[in-house]
C-alpha positions as CSV (number, residue, x, y, z in Angstrom):
1,M,25.3,-84.5,-52.8
2,T,23.7,-81.5,-51.1
3,A,19.9,-81.7,-50.8
4,R,17.4,-78.9,-51.5
5,V,15.4,-78.1,-48.4
6,L,11.8,-77.2,-47.8
7,M,10.2,-76.6,-44.4
8,F,6.5,-77.0,-43.5
9,Q,5.2,-75.0,-40.5
10,G,1.7,-74.7,-39.2
11,T,-0.6,-72.0,-37.8
12,G,-1.1,-74.4,-34.8
13,S,-0.7,-78.0,-33.6
14,D,-2.5,-80.8,-35.4
15,V,-3.1,-78.9,-38.6
16,G,-1.7,-81.8,-40.7
17,K,2.0,-81.0,-41.0
18,S,3.1,-84.6,-40.3
19,L,0.7,-86.1,-42.9
20,M,1.6,-83.4,-45.4
21,V,5.3,-84.3,-45.2
22,A,4.6,-88.0,-45.4
23,G,2.4,-87.6,-48.5
24,L,4.9,-85.3,-50.2
25,A,7.7,-87.6,-49.4
26,R,6.0,-90.5,-51.2
27,A,4.9,-88.2,-54.1
28,F,8.5,-86.8,-54.7
29,V,9.9,-90.4,-54.4
30,K,7.5,-91.4,-57.2
31,R,9.0,-88.5,-59.2
32,G,12.4,-90.1,-58.9
33,L,13.9,-88.0,-56.1
34,S,15.6,-89.4,-53.0
35,V,13.8,-87.8,-50.0
36,L,14.5,-87.7,-46.3
37,P,12.3,-86.3,-43.5
38,F,13.5,-84.1,-40.7
39,K,11.9,-82.6,-37.6
40,P,14.3,-80.5,-35.4
41,Q,12.2,-80.8,-32.2
42,N,9.3,-83.0,-31.5
43,M,7.1,-83.6,-28.5
44,S,5.4,-87.0,-28.4
45,N,5.1,-90.2,-26.3
46,N,4.6,-92.1,-29.5
47,A,8.1,-93.1,-30.6
48,A,9.8,-95.6,-32.9
49,V,13.1,-97.5,-32.6
50,T,15.7,-96.6,-35.3
51,A,18.1,-98.7,-37.2
52,D,21.0,-96.9,-35.5
53,G,19.8,-97.8,-32.0
54,G,17.9,-94.8,-30.8
55,E,14.3,-93.4,-30.9
56,I,12.5,-90.8,-32.9
57,G,8.9,-89.5,-33.1
58,R,6.4,-91.8,-34.7
59,A,5.6,-89.2,-37.4
60,Q,9.1,-89.2,-38.6
61,A,9.0,-93.0,-38.8
62,L,5.9,-92.8,-41.0
63,Q,7.6,-90.2,-43.2
64,A,10.7,-92.3,-43.5
65,R,8.5,-95.2,-44.5
66,A,6.8,-93.0,-47.1
67,A,10.3,-92.1,-48.5
68,G,11.4,-95.7,-48.5
69,V,14.4,-95.2,-46.2
70,P,15.6,-96.7,-42.9
71,L,14.9,-94.8,-39.7
72,S,17.7,-92.7,-38.3
73,V,18.1,-90.7,-35.1
74,H,19.1,-87.7,-37.2
75,M,15.5,-87.4,-38.6
76,N,14.4,-86.1,-35.2
77,P,17.4,-85.0,-33.2
78,V,15.4,-83.6,-30.2
79,L,12.5,-85.6,-28.9
80,L,10.6,-84.5,-25.8
81,K,8.5,-87.2,-24.1
82,P,6.1,-85.6,-21.5
83,Q,6.2,-87.3,-18.1
84,S,4.1,-84.8,-16.2
85,E,2.0,-81.7,-16.8
86,T,5.1,-79.5,-16.7
87,G,8.1,-81.7,-17.4
88,A,9.4,-84.1,-20.1
89,Q,12.2,-86.5,-20.8
90,V,14.7,-85.0,-23.2
91,V,16.1,-87.3,-26.0
92,V,18.9,-86.0,-28.1
93,Q,20.0,-87.8,-31.3
94,G,18.2,-90.9,-30.0
95,K,19.5,-91.0,-26.4
96,V,18.0,-89.8,-23.2
97,I,20.0,-87.0,-21.7
98,G,17.8,-86.2,-18.7
99,N,14.5,-84.6,-17.6
100,A,13.5,-80.9,-17.7
101,K,10.7,-78.8,-16.6
102,A,9.1,-76.6,-19.3
103,A,10.7,-73.4,-18.0
104,D,14.2,-75.1,-17.7
105,Y,13.9,-76.5,-21.2
106,Q,13.5,-73.0,-22.7
107,H,17.1,-72.3,-21.4
108,M,18.4,-75.6,-22.8
109,K,17.3,-75.0,-26.4
110,A,20.1,-72.7,-27.4
111,G,22.6,-75.4,-26.6
112,L,20.6,-78.0,-28.5
113,L,20.7,-76.1,-31.8
114,T,24.2,-77.4,-32.5
115,H,23.0,-81.0,-32.4
116,V,20.0,-80.1,-34.5
117,L,22.1,-78.5,-37.2
118,E,24.6,-81.4,-37.1
119,S,21.9,-83.9,-37.8
120,F,20.4,-81.7,-40.5
121,E,23.7,-81.4,-42.3
122,H,24.1,-85.2,-42.0
123,L,20.8,-85.7,-43.8
124,K,21.5,-83.0,-46.4
125,S,24.5,-85.0,-47.7
126,Q,22.4,-88.1,-48.4
127,A,19.4,-87.0,-50.4
128,D,18.1,-84.8,-53.2
129,L,15.4,-83.3,-51.0
130,V,15.0,-82.9,-47.2
131,L,11.4,-82.1,-46.1
132,V,11.4,-80.4,-42.7
133,E,8.4,-80.4,-40.3
134,G,8.0,-77.6,-37.8
135,A,6.4,-78.1,-34.4
136,G,3.3,-76.4,-32.9
137,S,2.6,-73.0,-34.2
138,A,4.8,-70.6,-36.2
139,S,3.1,-67.7,-34.5
140,E,4.2,-68.6,-30.9
141,V,6.3,-65.4,-30.7
142,N,6.4,-65.7,-26.9
143,L,8.7,-68.8,-27.4
144,R,10.7,-67.3,-30.3
145,A,13.9,-66.7,-28.3
146,N,16.3,-69.7,-28.8
147,D,13.7,-71.4,-30.9
148,I,14.9,-74.6,-32.7
149,A,11.6,-76.0,-33.9
150,N,10.2,-73.3,-36.3
151,M,11.5,-70.0,-37.4
152,G,14.7,-70.3,-35.3
153,F,15.6,-73.4,-37.3
154,A,14.4,-72.0,-40.6
155,R,16.7,-68.9,-40.2
156,A,19.7,-70.9,-39.0
157,A,19.4,-73.4,-41.8
158,D,18.2,-71.0,-44.5
159,A,15.2,-73.2,-45.1
160,P,12.2,-71.7,-47.1
161,V,8.9,-72.2,-45.3
162,I,5.4,-73.2,-46.5
163,L,2.8,-72.3,-43.9
164,I,-0.2,-74.7,-43.4
165,G,-3.6,-73.7,-42.1
166,D,-6.5,-76.0,-41.1
167,I,-9.8,-74.8,-42.4
168,D,-11.6,-77.5,-40.5
169,R,-10.9,-75.6,-37.3
170,G,-12.4,-72.4,-38.6
171,G,-10.7,-69.0,-38.8
172,V,-8.1,-70.1,-41.3
173,I,-7.9,-66.7,-43.1
174,A,-7.2,-65.0,-39.8
175,S,-4.7,-67.6,-38.7
176,L,-2.6,-67.4,-41.9
177,V,-2.8,-63.6,-42.3
178,G,-2.4,-63.2,-38.5
179,T,0.8,-65.1,-38.6
180,K,2.3,-62.7,-41.1
181,T,1.2,-59.9,-38.7
182,V,2.7,-61.2,-35.5
183,V,6.0,-62.7,-36.5
184,E,9.0,-60.5,-36.9
185,P,9.6,-59.3,-40.5
186,A,12.8,-61.4,-41.0
187,D,10.8,-64.5,-40.0
188,A,7.9,-63.6,-42.2
189,A,10.4,-63.3,-45.1
190,M,11.2,-67.0,-44.8
191,I,7.6,-67.9,-45.7
192,E,7.3,-68.5,-49.4
193,G,3.8,-70.0,-49.7
194,F,0.8,-71.4,-48.0
195,I,-1.5,-74.4,-48.0
196,V,-5.1,-74.6,-46.7
197,N,-5.7,-78.1,-45.4
198,R,-8.7,-80.3,-44.7
199,F,-11.3,-78.6,-46.9
200,R,-14.7,-80.2,-47.2
201,G,-17.2,-79.3,-49.9
202,D,-17.1,-77.3,-53.2
203,P,-13.5,-75.8,-53.4
204,T,-14.7,-73.0,-55.7
205,L,-16.6,-71.6,-52.7
206,F,-13.2,-70.8,-51.1
207,D,-11.6,-69.2,-54.2
208,N,-12.1,-65.8,-52.7
209,G,-10.6,-66.9,-49.4
210,M,-7.4,-68.1,-51.1
211,R,-7.2,-64.8,-52.9
212,I,-7.6,-62.8,-49.6
213,I,-4.9,-64.9,-47.9
214,A,-2.5,-64.4,-50.9
215,E,-3.1,-60.7,-51.0
216,G,-2.9,-60.2,-47.2
217,T,0.4,-62.1,-46.9
218,G,2.2,-61.8,-50.3
219,W,2.8,-65.6,-50.1
220,R,2.3,-68.0,-53.0
221,N,-0.9,-70.1,-53.1
222,I,0.3,-73.7,-53.2
223,G,-3.1,-75.2,-53.0
224,L,-6.4,-76.0,-51.2
225,L,-6.1,-79.6,-50.0
226,P,-9.4,-81.5,-49.5
227,H,-9.9,-83.6,-46.4
228,F,-8.2,-87.1,-46.8
229,S,-10.5,-89.5,-45.1
230,D,-8.1,-92.4,-45.2
231,A,-5.7,-90.6,-42.9
232,R,-7.4,-92.4,-40.0
233,H,-5.7,-95.6,-41.2
234,L,-2.2,-94.1,-40.7
235,P,-0.4,-94.1,-37.4
236,A,-1.1,-90.9,-35.4
237,E,1.6,-89.3,-33.4
238,D,-0.3,-86.9,-31.3
239,A,-2.6,-88.1,-28.5
240,L,-5.1,-85.6,-29.8
241,G,-6.0,-88.4,-32.2
242,L,-7.4,-90.4,-29.2
243,T,-9.8,-87.7,-28.1
244,G,-12.7,-88.7,-30.3
245,P,-15.2,-91.6,-29.8
246,G,-13.3,-93.9,-32.1
247,H,-14.5,-95.8,-35.1
248,Q,-17.8,-97.4,-34.1
249,K,-18.7,-100.7,-35.7
250,P,-22.1,-101.9,-34.7
251,G,-21.6,-105.3,-36.5
252,A,-18.2,-106.0,-35.0
253,K,-17.8,-109.5,-33.3
254,I,-15.0,-108.5,-30.9
255,R,-15.1,-105.5,-28.6
256,I,-11.8,-104.4,-27.0
257,A,-11.7,-101.9,-24.2
258,V,-8.7,-99.6,-24.0
259,P,-8.2,-97.3,-21.0
260,I,-7.0,-93.9,-22.3
261,L,-4.7,-92.7,-19.5
262,P,-3.0,-89.3,-19.3
263,H,0.5,-90.5,-20.3
264,I,-0.5,-93.2,-22.8
265,S,2.4,-94.0,-25.2
266,N,3.0,-96.0,-28.4
267,F,-0.7,-96.1,-28.9
268,D,-0.2,-96.9,-32.6
269,D,-0.3,-100.5,-31.2
270,L,-4.1,-100.0,-31.6
271,D,-4.1,-99.1,-35.3
272,P,-4.0,-102.6,-36.8
273,L,-6.9,-103.7,-34.6
274,D,-8.9,-100.6,-35.5
275,M,-8.5,-101.5,-39.2
276,E,-10.1,-104.9,-38.6
277,N,-13.8,-104.9,-39.6
278,D,-14.7,-107.4,-36.8
279,V,-13.0,-105.4,-34.0
280,E,-14.5,-102.4,-32.2
281,L,-12.1,-100.5,-29.9
282,I,-13.9,-98.9,-26.9
283,R,-11.9,-96.0,-25.6
284,V,-12.4,-95.9,-21.8
285,R,-11.5,-92.6,-20.1
286,P,-11.4,-91.9,-16.4
287,G,-15.0,-91.6,-15.3
288,D,-16.2,-94.2,-17.9
289,V,-16.8,-97.9,-17.1
290,I,-15.5,-100.9,-19.0
291,P,-18.4,-102.5,-20.9
292,G,-19.3,-106.0,-19.6
293,D,-19.4,-107.5,-23.1
294,C,-15.7,-106.8,-24.0
295,A,-13.6,-109.8,-24.9
296,L,-10.3,-108.0,-24.1
297,V,-9.0,-105.2,-21.9
298,L,-5.9,-103.8,-23.5
299,L,-3.6,-101.7,-21.4
300,C,-1.2,-99.7,-23.6
301,G,2.2,-98.4,-22.8
302,S,2.8,-95.4,-20.6
303,K,5.5,-92.7,-20.3
304,S,4.7,-92.5,-16.6
305,T,3.6,-95.9,-15.3
306,I,3.1,-95.0,-11.7
307,A,1.1,-91.8,-12.4
308,D,-1.1,-93.6,-14.9
309,L,-1.6,-96.5,-12.5
310,E,-2.7,-94.1,-9.8
311,T,-5.2,-92.5,-12.3
312,L,-6.5,-95.9,-13.3
313,K,-7.1,-96.9,-9.6
314,K,-8.6,-93.5,-8.6
315,A,-11.1,-93.9,-11.5
316,G,-12.1,-97.4,-10.3
317,L,-11.0,-98.9,-13.5
318,D,-9.0,-101.5,-11.6
319,I,-12.2,-102.8,-10.1
320,D,-13.8,-103.0,-13.6
321,I,-10.7,-104.9,-15.0
322,K,-10.8,-107.4,-12.1
323,A,-14.5,-107.9,-12.7
324,H,-13.8,-108.5,-16.4
325,V,-11.3,-111.2,-15.5
326,R,-13.8,-112.9,-13.1
327,R,-16.3,-113.0,-16.0
328,G,-13.8,-114.9,-18.0
329,G,-12.4,-112.1,-20.1
330,H,-8.8,-111.6,-21.3
331,V,-6.4,-108.8,-20.4
332,L,-3.2,-107.9,-22.2
333,G,-0.7,-105.4,-20.9
334,L,1.9,-103.9,-23.3
335,C,5.0,-102.4,-21.8
336,G,3.8,-100.0,-19.1
337,G,0.5,-101.8,-19.1
338,Y,2.3,-105.0,-18.4
339,Q,4.0,-103.3,-15.4
340,M,0.6,-102.2,-14.1
341,L,-0.8,-105.7,-14.1
342,G,1.8,-107.0,-11.6
343,K,1.9,-106.8,-7.8
344,T,4.1,-103.8,-7.4
345,V,5.9,-101.1,-9.5
346,S,8.9,-99.6,-7.7
347,D,10.8,-96.4,-8.7
348,P,13.7,-96.4,-6.2
349,D,15.8,-93.9,-8.2
350,G,13.0,-91.4,-8.9
351,I,13.1,-91.9,-12.7
352,E,9.4,-91.0,-13.1
353,G,9.2,-88.6,-10.1
354,P,9.8,-88.9,-6.3
355,P,11.1,-92.4,-5.3
356,S,8.0,-94.5,-4.6
357,T,6.4,-98.0,-4.8
358,L,2.8,-98.5,-5.8
359,A,0.7,-101.7,-5.6
360,G,-0.3,-102.9,-9.1
361,L,-3.5,-104.7,-10.1
362,G,-2.1,-108.0,-8.9
363,L,-3.4,-109.9,-11.9
364,L,0.1,-111.2,-12.7
365,D,2.6,-112.5,-10.1
366,V,5.4,-110.2,-11.1
367,D,7.1,-107.2,-9.5
368,T,8.7,-104.3,-11.6
369,V,11.6,-102.1,-10.6
370,L,12.2,-99.1,-12.8
371,T,15.8,-98.7,-13.8
372,G,17.8,-95.9,-15.5
373,D,18.8,-98.1,-18.5
374,K,16.4,-97.9,-21.4
375,R,16.0,-100.9,-23.7
376,L,15.6,-99.8,-27.4
377,V,15.7,-102.7,-29.8
378,S,13.8,-104.3,-32.7
379,V,12.9,-107.9,-32.0
380,T,11.7,-111.0,-33.6
381,G,10.4,-114.1,-31.7
382,Q,7.6,-116.5,-31.0
383,S,4.7,-116.1,-28.6
384,S,4.1,-119.1,-26.3
385,D,1.5,-120.5,-28.7
386,G,4.2,-120.9,-31.4
387,I,3.2,-117.9,-33.5
388,S,6.1,-115.8,-34.9
389,F,6.1,-112.1,-34.6
390,S,8.3,-109.0,-35.1
391,G,8.1,-105.8,-33.1
392,Y,10.3,-103.6,-30.8
393,E,11.0,-102.9,-27.2
394,M,11.2,-99.4,-25.7
395,H,11.1,-99.3,-22.0
396,V,12.8,-98.8,-18.6
397,G,12.2,-101.4,-15.9
398,V,12.8,-105.1,-15.2
399,S,9.9,-107.3,-14.3
400,S,10.3,-110.6,-12.5
401,G,8.2,-113.1,-10.6
402,A,6.5,-116.5,-10.6
403,D,4.4,-115.8,-13.7
404,C,7.5,-115.1,-15.7
405,N,8.0,-118.9,-15.6
406,R,5.1,-118.9,-18.1
407,P,6.6,-116.4,-20.6
408,F,4.6,-114.5,-23.1
409,S,7.3,-115.1,-25.8
410,S,10.8,-116.2,-26.6
411,I,13.1,-113.8,-28.3
412,G,16.3,-115.7,-29.3
413,N,17.5,-117.3,-26.1
414,H,15.6,-114.8,-24.0
415,L,12.2,-115.6,-22.4
416,E,10.0,-112.5,-22.2
417,G,6.8,-111.4,-20.5
418,A,4.4,-113.3,-18.3
419,V,1.1,-115.2,-18.4
420,S,-1.3,-115.9,-15.6
421,P,-2.0,-119.5,-14.5
422,D,-5.4,-119.5,-16.0
423,G,-4.0,-118.2,-19.4
424,R,-6.3,-115.1,-19.4
425,V,-3.9,-112.4,-18.4
426,F,-0.9,-111.6,-20.5
427,G,2.0,-109.1,-20.2
428,T,4.8,-108.3,-22.6
429,Y,7.3,-105.5,-23.3
430,V,6.9,-106.0,-27.1
431,H,5.3,-103.2,-29.1
432,G,4.0,-103.7,-32.6
433,L,2.5,-107.1,-32.0
434,F,-0.7,-106.4,-33.8
435,A,1.0,-105.0,-36.9
436,D,2.2,-108.6,-37.4
437,D,-0.6,-110.3,-39.4
438,G,0.0,-113.8,-38.0
439,Q,0.1,-112.6,-34.4
440,R,-3.0,-110.4,-34.9
441,S,-4.9,-113.3,-36.4
442,A,-4.1,-115.6,-33.5
443,W,-5.4,-113.0,-31.1
444,L,-8.7,-112.5,-33.0
445,Q,-9.2,-116.3,-32.9
446,R,-8.4,-116.4,-29.2
447,L,-11.1,-113.8,-28.6
448,G,-13.7,-115.7,-30.5
449,G,-13.3,-114.2,-34.0
450,T,-12.0,-115.6,-37.2
451,S,-8.5,-115.4,-38.8
452,S,-7.7,-112.0,-40.3
453,D,-7.2,-111.6,-44.1
454,L,-5.8,-108.1,-43.6
455,N,-2.2,-107.4,-44.8
456,Y,-1.6,-104.5,-42.5
457,E,1.8,-103.4,-43.8
458,Q,0.6,-103.6,-47.4
459,Q,-2.5,-101.6,-46.5
460,I,-0.4,-98.8,-45.0
461,D,1.6,-98.5,-48.2
462,M,-1.5,-98.4,-50.3
463,V,-2.8,-95.5,-48.1
464,L,0.5,-93.7,-48.5
465,D,0.2,-94.1,-52.3
466,R,-3.3,-92.7,-52.3
467,L,-2.1,-89.8,-50.1
468,A,0.7,-89.1,-52.6
469,A,-1.8,-89.1,-55.5
470,H,-4.0,-86.7,-53.4
471,M,-1.1,-84.3,-53.0
472,E,-0.3,-84.5,-56.7
473,Q,-3.9,-83.7,-57.7
474,H,-4.5,-80.8,-55.4
475,L,-1.1,-79.1,-54.6
476,D,1.4,-77.4,-56.9
477,L,4.3,-79.7,-56.4
478,D,6.3,-78.1,-59.2
479,A,6.0,-74.8,-57.3
480,L,7.3,-76.5,-54.1
481,L,10.3,-77.9,-55.9
482,A,11.0,-74.4,-57.3
483,I,10.8,-72.9,-53.8
484,A,13.1,-75.5,-52.3
485,R,16.7,-74.4,-52.0
């Protein structure tokens, strides 16, 4: 079997490429095709553990789910996980190979193309159709040399390209026609069609706009895609999704404060809570204060625990969190958040930066030492209250101390996490807890709410089905299949 291939690139970041591929994957599966997603290079701190023991970007995990296939490291062979303003951890075919500054990475890319094409060929042999997602903007001609994410990959793999523009941002005609203008002719020749995404209002009002784009580029009009409001229920990969005020719910019974720190990771842990009608998530940024009426402060994972802990303390949020505990509130730390709740976080080998030790919040009697070995594993277990769960671990570091004698959970024969003596502060390395309906219900009841009747996993699949129907209605899927080669 050799799959047909179709690549989706964007005029910029966050124009809807990831969601487009997920929706099309589900739509083509419903047409009877076997589909696999692929993204040559991704940059995200929101990652998923794969069946073959590695990690890939969360967007490819959602796309694989839409296609109904297990996760594989080959779906995202190069993953960059930012650790600072200028550097990132480099993950190749699921495994960390080191860290690189942005300028250094530009020189690494040429050597990574071999791994990218190897993974791509592996997927092509297993499906009818491979849907490829580009990264960032197709018009970043300043980064074209040694490119493996957009036109560099398209040319190397002979993958026809559909270009996506986001009308919600404004200037969509200029961004699409301008891309044709600035990219080199051989790259522009790879683009076969265009889609205008996130339209609101009467579509006939943009008929002339679609005609102008088609005439200005010579590309095929694949469709004008209306805004899909249910997209907010699907896991977001890009931290840009955390920039807004959140979904405000004046009638919610439970308010949960979530500090949004610079290197926040695996923030899809929040999605199931956000889907609960009785839960309002309060996004607390440096400079904000934690509201006094919150039932829970939730510290998410971090790609750079020490740097985010420093930011939290400089912003005075440590004082707010301790005051919250004194008022009788609960605190839950997930992964990096768990590490911050302890007495110290030590990085003797300089994994996150220069070797250092920083005092934590001291709300749990544990100390953490960051180590070079990364734990990547799917887990099932029971929390200390006897409620079963499934999730995954993705972390460096070992935490130990007196409060580990009151473990958060048991996973097989392994006791995991810690709980404070008063039972109000919890720490665990397990991600995905709240996607488990039983575990989420137990937490809602602990926080003064009622048991949840939400089937989260079923809800995600229903949204993916609606997204696929949305694609079928508004895009020319027959044209896409005809373009694929």
